[in-house]
PQR file with spaces between the fields and no chain letter, atoms N, CA, C, O and H, PARSE charges and radii, in Angstrom:
ATOM       1  N    MET     1      -6.353   -1.315   -1.525 -0.4000 1.5000
ATOM       2  CA   MET     1      -5.464   -0.351   -1.924 -0.0000 2.0000
ATOM       3  C    MET     1      -5.527    0.078   -3.574  0.5500 1.7000
ATOM       4  O    MET     1      -5.613    1.171   -4.135 -0.5500 1.4000
ATOM       5  N    ILE     2      -5.455   -1.097   -3.993 -0.4000 1.5000
ATOM       6  CA   ILE     2      -5.475   -0.404   -5.867 -0.0000 2.0000
ATOM       7  C    ILE     2      -6.900   -0.820   -6.116  0.5500 1.7000
ATOM       8  O    ILE     2      -7.724   -0.787   -5.202 -0.5500 1.4000
ATOM       9  H    ILE     2      -5.385   -1.985   -3.538  0.4000 1.0000
ATOM      10  N    ASP     3      -7.140   -1.126   -7.066 -0.4000 1.5000
ATOM      11  CA   ASP     3      -9.108   -1.167   -8.479 -0.0000 2.0000
ATOM      12  C    ASP     3      -8.891   -2.464   -8.698  0.5500 1.7000
ATOM      13  O    ASP     3      -9.627   -3.274   -9.262 -0.5500 1.4000
ATOM      14  H    ASP     3      -6.471   -1.152   -7.808  0.4000 1.0000
ATOM      15  N    HIS     4      -7.569   -2.653   -8.099 -0.4000 1.5000
ATOM      16  CA   HIS     4      -8.179   -4.276   -9.180 -0.0000 2.0000
ATOM      17  C    HIS     4      -7.061   -5.739   -8.960  0.5500 1.7000
ATOM      18  O    HIS     4      -5.857   -5.589   -9.169 -0.5500 1.4000
ATOM      19  H    HIS     4      -6.971   -1.995   -7.641  0.4000 1.0000
ATOM      20  N    PRO     5      -7.619   -7.099   -8.530 -0.5600 1.5000
ATOM      21  CA   PRO     5      -6.920   -8.181   -7.509  0.2800 2.0000
ATOM      22  C    PRO     5      -5.040   -7.983   -8.300  0.5500 1.7000
ATOM      23  O    PRO     5      -5.062   -7.230   -9.274 -0.5500 1.4000
ATOM      24  N    LEU     6      -3.787   -8.480   -8.007 -0.4000 1.5000
ATOM      25  CA   LEU     6      -3.104   -8.956   -9.104 -0.0000 2.0000
ATOM      26  C    LEU     6      -3.584  -10.204   -9.076  0.5500 1.7000
ATOM      27  O    LEU     6      -4.233  -10.829   -8.238 -0.5500 1.4000
ATOM      28  H    LEU     6      -3.769   -9.091   -7.215  0.4000 1.0000
ATOM      29  N    ASP     7      -3.095  -10.500  -10.285 -0.4000 1.5000
ATOM      30  CA   ASP     7      -2.843  -11.936  -10.549 -0.0000 2.0000
ATOM      31  C    ASP     7      -1.487  -12.583  -10.679  0.5500 1.7000
ATOM      32  O    ASP     7      -0.357  -12.420  -11.140 -0.5500 1.4000
ATOM      33  H    ASP     7      -2.567   -9.992  -10.966  0.4000 1.0000
ATOM      34  N    ILE     8      -2.491  -13.664   -9.797 -0.4000 1.5000
ATOM      35  CA   ILE     8      -0.604  -14.119   -8.440 -0.0000 2.0000
ATOM      36  C    ILE     8      -1.294  -15.740   -8.167  0.5500 1.7000
ATOM      37  O    ILE     8      -2.291  -15.986   -7.488 -0.5500 1.4000
ATOM      38  H    ILE     8      -3.409  -13.796   -9.423  0.4000 1.0000
ATOM      39  N    LYS     9      -0.108  -17.092   -9.197 -0.4000 1.5000
ATOM      40  CA   LYS     9      -0.790  -18.038   -9.691 -0.0000 2.0000
ATOM      41  C    LYS     9       0.822  -18.741   -9.123  0.5500 1.7000
ATOM      42  O    LYS     9       1.957  -18.406   -9.462 -0.5500 1.4000
ATOM      43  H    LYS     9       0.701  -16.892   -9.749  0.4000 1.0000
ATOM      44  N    ASN    10       0.453  -19.631   -8.317 -0.4000 1.5000
ATOM      45  CA   ASN    10       1.228  -20.723   -7.293 -0.0000 2.0000
ATOM      46  C    ASN    10       2.944  -19.686   -7.225  0.5500 1.7000
ATOM      47  O    ASN    10       4.124  -19.970   -7.431 -0.5500 1.4000
ATOM      48  H    ASN    10      -0.469  -19.903   -8.042  0.4000 1.0000
ATOM      49  N    GLY    11       2.469  -18.901   -6.972 -0.4000 1.5000
ATOM      50  CA   GLY    11       3.276  -17.321   -6.387 -0.0000 2.0000
ATOM      51  C    GLY    11       4.200  -16.606   -7.568  0.5500 1.7000
ATOM      52  O    GLY    11       5.225  -15.936   -7.442 -0.5500 1.4000
ATOM      53  H    GLY    11       1.511  -18.671   -6.804  0.4000 1.0000
ATOM      54  N    ASP    12       3.538  -16.953   -8.642 -0.4000 1.5000
ATOM      55  CA   ASP    12       4.342  -16.106   -9.358 -0.0000 2.0000
ATOM      56  C    ASP    12       3.527  -14.864   -9.837  0.5500 1.7000
ATOM      57  O    ASP    12       2.369  -14.835  -10.254 -0.5500 1.4000
ATOM      58  H    ASP    12       2.706  -17.497   -8.744  0.4000 1.0000
ATOM      59  N    LEU    13       4.358  -13.916   -9.685 -0.4000 1.5000
ATOM      60  CA   LEU    13       2.852  -12.607  -10.331 -0.0000 2.0000
ATOM      61  C    LEU    13       3.202  -12.481  -11.922  0.5500 1.7000
ATOM      62  O    LEU    13       4.173  -12.581  -12.672 -0.5500 1.4000
ATOM      63  H    LEU    13       5.299  -13.939   -9.346  0.4000 1.0000
ATOM      64  N    TYR    14       1.625  -12.161  -11.971 -0.4000 1.5000
ATOM      65  CA   TYR    14       1.574  -12.148  -13.257 -0.0000 2.0000
ATOM      66  C    TYR    14       1.705  -10.407  -13.354  0.5500 1.7000
ATOM      67  O    TYR    14       1.131   -9.675  -12.548 -0.5500 1.4000
ATOM      68  H    TYR    14       0.837  -12.080  -11.361  0.4000 1.0000
ATOM      69  N    VAL    15       2.781   -9.768  -14.771 -0.4000 1.5000
ATOM      70  CA   VAL    15       2.251   -8.226  -14.790 -0.0000 2.0000
ATOM      71  C    VAL    15       1.440   -8.450  -15.589  0.5500 1.7000
ATOM      72  O    VAL    15       1.120   -9.486  -16.172 -0.5500 1.4000
ATOM      73  H    VAL    15       3.247  -10.363  -15.426  0.4000 1.0000
ATOM      74  N    SER    16       0.912   -6.958  -15.645 -0.4000 1.5000
ATOM      75  CA   SER    16      -0.577   -6.986  -15.808 -0.0000 2.0000
ATOM      76  C    SER    16      -0.234   -6.249  -17.194  0.5500 1.7000
ATOM      77  O    SER    16       0.780   -5.565  -17.330 -0.5500 1.4000
ATOM      78  H    SER    16       1.172   -6.116  -15.171  0.4000 1.0000
ATOM      79  N    ASN    17      -1.107   -6.443  -18.128 -0.4000 1.5000
ATOM      80  CA   ASN    17      -0.848   -5.493  -19.249 -0.0000 2.0000
ATOM      81  C    ASN    17      -1.270   -3.628  -20.047  0.5500 1.7000
ATOM      82  O    ASN    17      -1.312   -3.086  -21.152 -0.5500 1.4000
ATOM      83  H    ASN    17      -1.931   -6.999  -18.017  0.4000 1.0000
ATOM      84  N    ARG    18      -1.551   -3.207  -18.200 -0.4000 1.5000
ATOM      85  CA   ARG    18      -2.309   -2.380  -18.270 -0.0000 2.0000
ATOM      86  C    ARG    18      -1.275   -1.202  -18.319  0.5500 1.7000
ATOM      87  O    ARG    18      -0.152   -1.658  -18.104 -0.5500 1.4000
ATOM      88  H    ARG    18      -1.517   -3.647  -17.303  0.4000 1.0000
ATOM      89  N    PRO    19      -1.251    0.620  -18.597 -0.5600 1.5000
ATOM      90  CA   PRO    19      -0.429    1.510  -18.627  0.2800 2.0000
ATOM      91  C    PRO    19       0.145    1.310  -17.478  0.5500 1.7000
ATOM      92  O    PRO    19      -0.430    0.824  -16.505 -0.5500 1.4000
ATOM      93  N    GLY    20       1.534    1.737  -17.517 -0.4000 1.5000
ATOM      94  CA   GLY    20       2.638    2.318  -16.673 -0.0000 2.0000
ATOM      95  C    GLY    20       2.589    1.517  -15.551  0.5500 1.7000
ATOM      96  O    GLY    20       1.914    0.594  -16.006 -0.5500 1.4000
ATOM      97  H    GLY    20       2.002    2.132  -18.308  0.4000 1.0000
ATOM      98  N    LEU    21       2.941    1.061  -13.839 -0.4000 1.5000
ATOM      99  CA   LEU    21       2.855    0.141  -12.669 -0.0000 2.0000
ATOM     100  C    LEU    21       1.862   -1.094  -13.017  0.5500 1.7000
ATOM     101  O    LEU    21       2.073   -2.136  -12.395 -0.5500 1.4000
ATOM     102  H    LEU    21       3.490    1.811  -13.470  0.4000 1.0000
ATOM     103  N    GLY    22       0.860   -1.073  -13.900 -0.4000 1.5000
ATOM     104  CA   GLY    22      -0.664   -1.351  -13.841 -0.0000 2.0000
ATOM     105  C    GLY    22      -1.490   -1.891  -12.958  0.5500 1.7000
ATOM     106  O    GLY    22      -1.799   -3.080  -12.890 -0.5500 1.4000
ATOM     107  H    GLY    22       0.688   -0.227  -14.405  0.4000 1.0000
ATOM     108  N    ILE    23      -1.865   -0.986  -12.253 -0.4000 1.5000
ATOM     109  CA   ILE    23      -2.474   -0.652  -11.040 -0.0000 2.0000
ATOM     110  C    ILE    23      -2.638    0.450  -10.903  0.5500 1.7000
ATOM     111  O    ILE    23      -2.088    1.259  -11.650 -0.5500 1.4000
ATOM     112  H    ILE    23      -1.614   -0.019  -12.309  0.4000 1.0000
ATOM     113  N    ASN    24      -3.285    0.746  -10.106 -0.4000 1.5000
ATOM     114  CA   ASN    24      -4.380    1.983   -9.856 -0.0000 2.0000
ATOM     115  C    ASN    24      -4.868    2.647   -8.778  0.5500 1.7000
ATOM     116  O    ASN    24      -5.938    2.312   -8.270 -0.5500 1.4000
ATOM     117  H    ASN    24      -3.732    0.088   -9.500  0.4000 1.0000
ATOM     118  N    LEU    25      -4.190    3.582   -8.350 -0.4000 1.5000
ATOM     119  CA   LEU    25      -4.615    3.732   -6.413 -0.0000 2.0000
ATOM     120  C    LEU    25      -5.942    3.353   -5.877  0.5500 1.7000
ATOM     121  O    LEU    25      -6.593    2.622   -6.624 -0.5500 1.4000
ATOM     122  H    LEU    25      -3.321    3.854   -8.762  0.4000 1.0000
ATOM     123  N    ASP    26      -6.377    3.615   -4.987 -0.4000 1.5000
ATOM     124  CA   ASP    26      -7.517    3.813   -4.771 -0.0000 2.0000
ATOM     125  C    ASP    26      -7.878    5.331   -3.710  0.5500 1.7000
ATOM     126  O    ASP    26      -7.676    5.402   -2.498 -0.5500 1.4000
ATOM     127  H    ASP    26      -5.848    4.208   -4.381  0.4000 1.0000
ATOM     128  N    PRO    27      -8.430    6.389   -4.574 -0.5600 1.5000
ATOM     129  CA   PRO    27      -8.305    7.455   -3.399  0.2800 2.0000
ATOM     130  C    PRO    27      -8.529    7.251   -2.459  0.5500 1.7000
ATOM     131  O    PRO    27      -7.865    7.809   -1.585 -0.5500 1.4000
ATOM     132  N    ASP    28      -9.720    6.228   -2.044 -0.4000 1.5000
ATOM     133  CA   ASP    28     -10.710    6.524   -1.412 -0.0000 2.0000
ATOM     134  C    ASP    28     -10.498    5.615   -0.021  0.5500 1.7000
ATOM     135  O    ASP    28     -11.083    5.687    1.059 -0.5500 1.4000
ATOM     136  H    ASP    28     -10.259    5.775   -2.753  0.4000 1.0000
ATOM     137  N    TRP    29      -9.285    4.614   -0.541 -0.4000 1.5000
ATOM     138  CA   TRP    29      -9.239    3.748    0.756 -0.0000 2.0000
ATOM     139  C    TRP    29      -7.539    4.610    1.409  0.5500 1.7000
ATOM     140  O    TRP    29      -6.789    3.943    2.122 -0.5500 1.4000
ATOM     141  H    TRP    29      -8.810    4.555   -1.418  0.4000 1.0000
ATOM     142  N    LEU    30      -7.188    6.028    1.041 -0.4000 1.5000
ATOM     143  CA   LEU    30      -6.202    6.109    1.081 -0.0000 2.0000
ATOM     144  C    LEU    30      -6.335    7.067    1.847  0.5500 1.7000
ATOM     145  O    LEU    30      -5.481    7.431    2.654 -0.5500 1.4000
ATOM     146  H    LEU    30      -7.797    6.570    0.462  0.4000 1.0000
ATOM     147  N    ALA    31      -7.585    7.655    1.649 -0.4000 1.5000
ATOM     148  CA   ALA    31      -8.104    8.433    2.531 -0.0000 2.0000
ATOM     149  C    ALA    31      -8.324    8.042    3.756  0.5500 1.7000
ATOM     150  O    ALA    31      -7.618    8.486    4.661 -0.5500 1.4000
ATOM     151  H    ALA    31      -8.280    7.360    0.992  0.4000 1.0000
ATOM     152  N    GLY    32      -8.943    7.494    3.910 -0.4000 1.5000
ATOM     153  CA   GLY    32      -8.992    6.589    5.074 -0.0000 2.0000
ATOM     154  C    GLY    32      -7.862    5.738    5.390  0.5500 1.7000
ATOM     155  O    GLY    32      -8.061    4.556    5.668 -0.5500 1.4000
ATOM     156  H    GLY    32      -9.517    7.133    3.175  0.4000 1.0000
ATOM     157  N    HIS    33      -7.065    6.074    5.378 -0.4000 1.5000
ATOM     158  CA   HIS    33      -5.268    5.481    6.058 -0.0000 2.0000
ATOM     159  C    HIS    33      -4.466    6.251    6.111  0.5500 1.7000
ATOM     160  O    HIS    33      -3.301    5.908    6.311 -0.5500 1.4000
ATOM     161  H    HIS    33      -6.903    7.035    5.152  0.4000 1.0000
ATOM     162  N    GLU    34      -5.021    8.305    5.859 -0.4000 1.5000
ATOM     163  CA   GLU    34      -3.829    9.245    6.104 -0.0000 2.0000
ATOM     164  C    GLU    34      -3.113    8.291    7.612  0.5500 1.7000
ATOM     165  O    GLU    34      -3.387    7.317    8.313 -0.5500 1.4000
ATOM     166  H    GLU    34      -5.967    8.584    5.697  0.4000 1.0000
ATOM     167  N    ILE    35      -2.049    9.373    7.468 -0.4000 1.5000
ATOM     168  CA   ILE    35      -1.141    8.765    8.677 -0.0000 2.0000
ATOM     169  C    ILE    35      -1.035   10.339    9.360  0.5500 1.7000
ATOM     170  O    ILE    35      -1.420   11.295    8.687 -0.5500 1.4000
ATOM     171  H    ILE    35      -1.827   10.164    6.899  0.4000 1.0000
ATOM     172  N    ASP    36      -0.755   10.441   10.066 -0.4000 1.5000
ATOM     173  CA   ASP    36       0.156   11.775   11.234 -0.0000 2.0000
ATOM     174  C    ASP    36       0.983   11.984   10.739  0.5500 1.7000
ATOM     175  O    ASP    36       1.847   11.137   10.965 -0.5500 1.4000
ATOM     176  H    ASP    36      -0.442    9.664   10.613  0.4000 1.0000
ATOM     177  N    PRO    37       1.430   13.092    9.777 -0.5600 1.5000
ATOM     178  CA   PRO    37       3.192   12.911    9.592  0.2800 2.0000
ATOM     179  C    PRO    37       4.358   13.553   11.173  0.5500 1.7000
ATOM     180  O    PRO    37       5.524   13.251   11.431 -0.5500 1.4000
ATOM     181  N    ASN    38       3.449   14.431   11.872 -0.4000 1.5000
ATOM     182  CA   ASN    38       4.994   14.116   12.737 -0.0000 2.0000
ATOM     183  C    ASN    38       4.894   13.421   13.965  0.5500 1.7000
ATOM     184  O    ASN    38       5.582   13.697   14.948 -0.5500 1.4000
ATOM     185  H    ASN    38       2.502   14.675   11.662  0.4000 1.0000
ATOM     186  N    GLU    39       3.421   11.864   13.888 -0.4000 1.5000
ATOM     187  CA   GLU    39       3.689   10.657   14.587 -0.0000 2.0000
ATOM     188  C    GLU    39       5.113   10.492   14.166  0.5500 1.7000
ATOM     189  O    GLU    39       5.837   10.657   13.184 -0.5500 1.4000
ATOM     190  H    GLU    39       2.862   11.640   13.090  0.4000 1.0000
ATOM     191  N    ASP    40       5.161    9.898   15.965 -0.4000 1.5000
ATOM     192  CA   ASP    40       6.621    8.790   15.432 -0.0000 2.0000
ATOM     193  C    ASP    40       6.221    7.748   14.857  0.5500 1.7000
ATOM     194  O    ASP    40       5.181    7.220   15.250 -0.5500 1.4000
ATOM     195  H    ASP    40       4.573    9.764   16.763  0.4000 1.0000
ATOM     196  N    PHE    41       6.702    7.390   14.152 -0.4000 1.5000
ATOM     197  CA   PHE    41       6.589    6.285   13.239 -0.0000 2.0000
ATOM     198  C    PHE    41       8.254    5.000   13.508  0.5500 1.7000
ATOM     199  O    PHE    41       8.508    3.955   12.908 -0.5500 1.4000
ATOM     200  H    PHE    41       7.547    7.819   13.832  0.4000 1.0000
ATOM     201  N    SER    42       9.062    5.728   14.658 -0.4000 1.5000
ATOM     202  CA   SER    42      10.360    4.444   14.587 -0.0000 2.0000
ATOM     203  C    SER    42      10.158    2.747   15.079  0.5500 1.7000
ATOM     204  O    SER    42      11.064    1.921   15.185 -0.5500 1.4000
ATOM     205  H    SER    42       8.856    6.576   15.146  0.4000 1.0000
ATOM     206  N    GLY    43       8.688    2.535   15.334 -0.4000 1.5000
ATOM     207  CA   GLY    43       8.255    1.741   16.156 -0.0000 2.0000
ATOM     208  C    GLY    43       9.305    1.198   17.789  0.5500 1.7000
ATOM     209  O    GLY    43       9.518    0.126   18.356 -0.5500 1.4000
ATOM     210  H    GLY    43       7.952    3.206   15.248  0.4000 1.0000
ATOM     211  N    LYS    44       9.572    2.148   17.936 -0.4000 1.5000
ATOM     212  CA   LYS    44       9.714    2.292   19.380 -0.0000 2.0000
ATOM     213  C    LYS    44       8.969    2.939   20.718  0.5500 1.7000
ATOM     214  O    LYS    44       8.068    3.745   20.949 -0.5500 1.4000
ATOM     215  H    LYS    44       9.399    3.019   17.476  0.4000 1.0000
ATOM     216  N    ASP    45       9.854    2.133   21.427 -0.4000 1.5000
ATOM     217  CA   ASP    45       8.791    2.902   22.572 -0.0000 2.0000
ATOM     218  C    ASP    45       8.718    3.890   22.770  0.5500 1.7000
ATOM     219  O    ASP    45       9.782    3.947   23.385 -0.5500 1.4000
ATOM     220  H    ASP    45      10.586    1.479   21.239  0.4000 1.0000
ATOM     221  N    PRO    46       8.111    5.553   22.831 -0.5600 1.5000
ATOM     222  CA   PRO    46       9.090    6.293   23.280  0.2800 2.0000
ATOM     223  C    PRO    46       8.944    6.396   24.458  0.5500 1.7000
ATOM     224  O    PRO    46       9.395    7.478   24.833 -0.5500 1.4000
ATOM     225  N    ASP    47       8.338    5.527   25.642 -0.4000 1.5000
ATOM     226  CA   ASP    47       8.379    5.827   27.041 -0.0000 2.0000
ATOM     227  C    ASP    47       9.718    4.583   27.801  0.5500 1.7000
ATOM     228  O    ASP    47       9.829    4.172   28.956 -0.5500 1.4000
ATOM     229  H    ASP    47       7.972    4.648   25.337  0.4000 1.0000
ATOM     230  N    SER    48      10.460    4.325   26.690 -0.4000 1.5000
ATOM     231  CA   SER    48      11.702    3.219   27.081 -0.0000 2.0000
ATOM     232  C    SER    48      13.173    3.853   26.350  0.5500 1.7000
ATOM     233  O    SER    48      13.064    4.158   25.163 -0.5500 1.4000
ATOM     234  H    SER    48      10.370    4.659   25.751  0.4000 1.0000
ATOM     235  N    GLN    49      14.227    4.015   26.862 -0.4000 1.5000
ATOM     236  CA   GLN    49      15.541    4.324   26.990 -0.0000 2.0000
ATOM     237  C    GLN    49      16.609    3.477   26.399  0.5500 1.7000
ATOM     238  O    GLN    49      17.792    3.790   26.536 -0.5500 1.4000
ATOM     239  H    GLN    49      14.316    3.767   27.826  0.4000 1.0000
């Protein structure tokens, strides 16, 4: 999902010195994980009332 691993040591996330948020999203990964915006993502069973 991101272009490099996060720096986590002993449960602490170390902030990157890269610009912005310090991460870049991987467009190939994102393209392979698209969702249908018309699909119900409420987590509810559509057959239950």
